[in-house]
C-alpha positions in Angstrom: 0.0 0.0 0.0 1.4 3.4 -0.9 2.1 6.1 1.7 -0.6 8.5 0.4 -3.3 5.9 1.2 -2.2 6.0 4.8 -2.1 9.8 5.0 -5.6 10.1 3.5 -7.1 8.2 6.4 -5.3 9.9 9.3 -7.4 11.0 12.3 -8.5 14.6 12.4 -6.4 15.4 15.5 -3.2 14.9 13.6 -1.6 18.2 12.7 -0.4 19.0 9.2 3.2 19.1 10.4 2.9 15.6 11.8 1.5 14.4 8.5 4.3 16.0 6.6 6.9 14.5 8.9 5.4 11.0 8.6 5.2 11.3 4.9 9.0 12.1 4.8 9.9 9.3 7.1 7.9 6.7 5.3 8.9 7.7 1.8 12.5 7.2 2.7 13.9 3.7 1.9 14.2 1.4 4.8 17.8 1.0 6.1 19.2 -2.5 6.4 19.7 -4.0 9.8 22.9 -3.0 11.5 25.8 -5.2 10.8 29.3 -4.7 12.1 31.9 -3.3 9.7 35.0 -5.3 8.7 37.1 -3.0 11.0 34.8 -3.6 14.0 34.9 -7.4 13.5 38.7 -7.2 13.2 38.8 -5.4 16.6 36.4 -7.9 18.2 38.5 -10.9 17.0 41.8 -9.1 18.1 40.5 -9.4 21.6 40.4 -13.2 21.1 44.0 -13.1 20.0 43.2 -13.4 16.3 44.8 -10.9 13.8 42.6 -10.3 10.8 42.6 -8.3 7.6 39.4 -8.5 5.7 40.3 -5.8 3.2 37.1 -3.9 4.1 34.9 -6.8 3.1 32.1 -6.8 5.7 30.5 -9.9 4.4 33.6 -12.1 4.8 34.1 -10.5 8.2 30.6 -11.5 9.2 31.1 -15.1 7.9 34.3 -15.4 9.8 32.8 -14.0 13.0 30.0 -16.6 12.9 32.4 -19.4 12.2 34.6 -18.3 15.1 31.6 -18.5 17.4 30.8 -22.0 16.2 34.3 -23.4 16.7 34.9 -21.7 20.0 31.6 -23.2 21.2 32.5 -26.7 19.9 36.2 -27.0 20.5 37.2 -24.1 22.7 39.2 -20.9 22.0 42.5 -22.8 21.6 41.1 -24.4 18.4 41.0 -21.0 16.7 43.7 -19.8 14.2 46.0 -16.9 15.0 45.6 -15.1 11.6 42.7 -14.8 9.2 43.1 -12.8 6.0 40.9 -12.2 2.9 43.5 -12.0 0.1 44.5 -13.3 -3.3 45.9 -16.9 -2.8 47.4 -17.2 -6.3 45.4 -20.4 -7.2 41.9 -21.8 -7.7 41.3 -22.8 -4.1 38.6 -21.1 -2.1 40.7 -21.1 1.1 43.9 -22.3 2.7 45.4 -23.1 6.1 49.0 -23.0 7.1 49.7 -25.0 10.3 53.0 -23.3 11.0 51.8 -19.7 10.8 48.2 -20.7 11.9 46.8 -18.6 9.1 43.6 -19.1 7.3 43.4 -17.4 3.9 40.1 -16.8 2.1 40.6 -16.2 -1.7 39.7 -12.7 -2.7 39.8 -13.9 -6.4 36.3 -15.2 -6.1 33.3 -12.8 -6.3 31.2 -15.4 -4.4 32.5 -13.8 -1.2 30.7 -10.5 -2.0 27.4 -11.4 -0.4 25.3 -14.4 0.7 23.3 -14.7 -2.5 26.5 -15.1 -4.6 28.0 -17.5 -2.1 24.9 -19.7 -2.1 24.8 -19.7 -5.9 28.5 -20.5 -6.2 28.2 -23.4 -3.7 25.3 -24.9 -5.6 26.9 -24.4 -9.0 30.2 -26.0 -7.9 28.4 -28.9 -6.3 26.0 -29.6 -9.1 27.8 -28.5 -12.3 31.4 -27.4 -12.1 32.8 -29.9 -9.6 30.1 -32.4 -8.8 30.5 -34.5 -5.7 33.7 -32.8 -4.7 32.4 -31.2 -1.5 30.8 -32.8 1.6 28.3 -30.0 2.2 26.1 -27.6 0.3 25.9 -25.2 3.2 27.3 -21.7 2.4 29.5 -21.9 5.4 31.4 -24.9 4.1 34.6 -23.1 2.9 34.9 -21.3 6.3 34.1 -24.5 8.3 36.6 -26.5 6.3 39.5 -24.2 6.9 38.7 -23.8 10.6 38.5 -27.6 10.9 42.2 -27.7 9.9 43.0 -25.4 12.8 40.9 -27.4 15.3 42.6 -30.6 14.0 46.1 -29.1 14.6 45.0 -28.1 18.1 43.8 -31.5 19.0 47.0 -33.2 17.7 48.9 -30.9 20.1 46.6 -31.9 22.9 47.7 -35.5 22.4 51.4 -34.4 23.0 52.5 -34.3 19.4 53.8 -31.3 17.4 50.9 -30.3 15.3 52.5 -28.6 12.2 55.0 -31.5 11.6 52.4 -34.2 12.0 50.0 -32.4 9.6 52.8 -32.0 7.1 53.4 -35.8 7.3 49.7 -36.6 6.9 49.4 -34.2 4.0 51.8 -36.4 2.0 50.0 -39.6 2.9 47.2 -40.5 0.6 44.0 -41.9 2.1 43.9 -45.7 1.4 41.6 -47.1 -1.2 39.6 -49.1 1.4 38.9 -46.0 3.4 38.0 -44.3 0.2 35.2 -46.8 -0.3 33.7 -45.9 3.1 34.1 -42.2 2.3 32.0 -42.7 -0.9 29.4 -44.7 1.1 28.9 -41.9 3.6 28.8 -39.2 0.9 31.9 -37.4 1.9 33.1 -35.3 -1.1 35.9 -36.3 -3.4 38.0 -33.6 -1.9 38.4 -35.9 1.1 40.6 -38.1 -1.1 42.6 -35.1 -2.5 46.1 -36.4 -3.3 47.7 -33.1 -2.3 46.0 -32.9 1.1 46.0 -36.6 2.2 44.7 -37.3 5.6 44.3 -33.6 6.5 41.7 -33.0 3.8 39.8 -36.2 4.8 39.6 -34.9 8.4 38.5 -31.4 7.3 35.8 -32.8 5.0 34.5 -35.2 7.7 34.3 -32.3 10.2 32.7 -30.0 7.5 30.0 -32.5 6.8 29.2 -33.2 10.5 29.2 -29.5 11.5 27.4 -28.1 8.5 24.6 -30.6 8.8 23.8 -29.0 12.2 24.1 -25.4 11.2 21.2 -23.1 10.7 21.0 -21.7 7.1 21.3 -18.0 7.9 22.7 -17.3 11.4 25.0 -20.4 11.3 24.2 -21.4 14.9 25.1 -25.0 15.8 22.1 -26.8 17.1 23.5 -30.3 17.5 25.2 -32.1 20.4 28.7 -31.1 21.1 29.7 -34.7 21.5 28.9 -35.3 17.9 32.1 -33.6 16.9 34.5 -34.7 19.6 36.5 -37.1 17.4 39.3 -38.0 19.9 37.0 -40.7 21.4 34.3 -41.0 18.8 34.7 -44.8 18.4 34.6 -45.7 22.1 31.6 -43.4 22.7 29.5 -44.7 19.8 30.1 -48.4 19.6 30.0 -51.2 22.0 31.3 -53.8 19.6 34.5 -52.9 17.8 34.6 -53.1 14.0 31.0 -54.2 13.6 29.6 -51.7 11.0 31.0 -49.5 8.2 30.3 -46.4 10.3 32.2 -47.9 13.2 35.2 -48.5 10.9 35.1 -45.0 9.5 34.8 -43.6 13.0 37.8 -45.6 14.2 39.9 -44.3 11.3 38.7 -40.8 11.9 39.7 -41.0 15.6 43.3 -41.9 14.8 43.6 -39.2 12.1 42.1 -36.5 14.4 44.6 -37.5 17.2 47.5 -37.4 14.8 48.4 -41.1 15.4 49.6 -42.0 11.9 50.6 -45.6 12.8 47.2 -46.3 14.4 45.5 -44.8 11.3 47.4 -47.1 9.0 46.5 -50.0 11.2 42.8 -49.0 11.1 43.0 -48.7 7.3 44.4 -52.3 7.1 41.5 -53.5 9.3 39.0 -51.7 7.0 40.5 -53.5 4.0 40.2 -56.9 5.7 36.6 -56.0 6.8 35.5 -55.1 3.3 37.1 -58.2 1.8 35.3 -60.4 4.3 32.0 -58.8 3.5 32.5 -59.4 -0.2 33.5 -63.0 0.5 30.4 -63.6 2.6 28.3 -62.0 0.0 29.8 -64.1 -2.8 29.3 -67.3 -0.7 25.7 -66.3 0.1 24.9 -65.7 -3.6 26.7 -68.7 -5.2 26.8 -71.4 -2.6 23.8 -70.7 -0.3 20.8 -70.7 -2.6 18.4 -71.6 0.2 16.0 -69.1 1.6 18.0 -68.5 4.7 21.1 -67.6 2.7 19.2 -65.0 0.7 17.8 -63.4 3.8 21.3 -63.2 5.3 22.6 -61.5 2.2 19.9 -59.0 2.2 20.2 -58.3 5.9 23.9 -57.8 5.5 23.5 -55.2 2.7 20.9 -53.3 4.6 22.6 -53.2 8.0 26.2 -53.4 7.0 26.9 -55.8 9.8 30.1 -57.9 9.8 28.7 -60.8 11.8 32.0 -62.8 11.7 33.7 -59.9 13.7 30.8 -59.7 16.1 31.2 -63.4 16.9 35.0 -63.0 17.4 34.4 -60.1 19.8 31.8 -61.9 21.8 34.1 -64.9 22.2 36.9 -62.5 23.4 34.6 -61.1 26.0 33.8 -64.5 27.4 37.4 -65.3 28.3 
């Protein structure tokens, strides 16, 4: 409804001056809701010990501030990086993380970081058309969450008594094994989790990105899940009573070792995953070609639906008896 429709129906006790003032106020365009400037966000984060340079981009500053709030809530202030900059990275990556300088870089080469509409459009386009199945989440926060996950990963490695930057450098050069890759595909982690240049680090960041972004609100990026869902240092012992019983349990066990920076245990977990998958395939083959009775068919179907490795369950039960 136009403003003159309102003024034509004003009560008689309204003065002409008030009518004119109201007309001037209403005819002016509504101002957007207050949002902190890039400089103000830089000052706020400086109080947390984080040096930032957003190059005057208030949208990136707002996205970073929201992500800082999420990670501080989930992992504590020690998980946060020391430096965050919006700058040209010199390549086609959306973001980067350096464990030695503890710096997160967001690539200023991309116009998608101008506003939320462009960021949503870019995320959807990349996921569906440009780089299908590369990413583990469609949420517009995924780039920020991914890079912050590297920082949280380094922090947890150091909590385990290891030197984070060196361990992450070693894991960066170690490709995720094929057997683990099969589980990654099963649970719809993006192809970037298998990136040759990032190794175990990118797997861990993509796992955290999927878990966190699945529990983020679309606009305010508030985490509404359970904090225990993203505490990977003991994810296996918390979630499963019987070791190595399901595909999810295997992936969780591997995740736990990578998150803790225990490379030897991660390799051992990958070997167990390979044996596990081979045994499932053998059982499936036997059920299909040698057990043509009705019970064999039911066992095969149940195995595909539940993903249970019954042979390992039996072994664990026997161990518990003695």
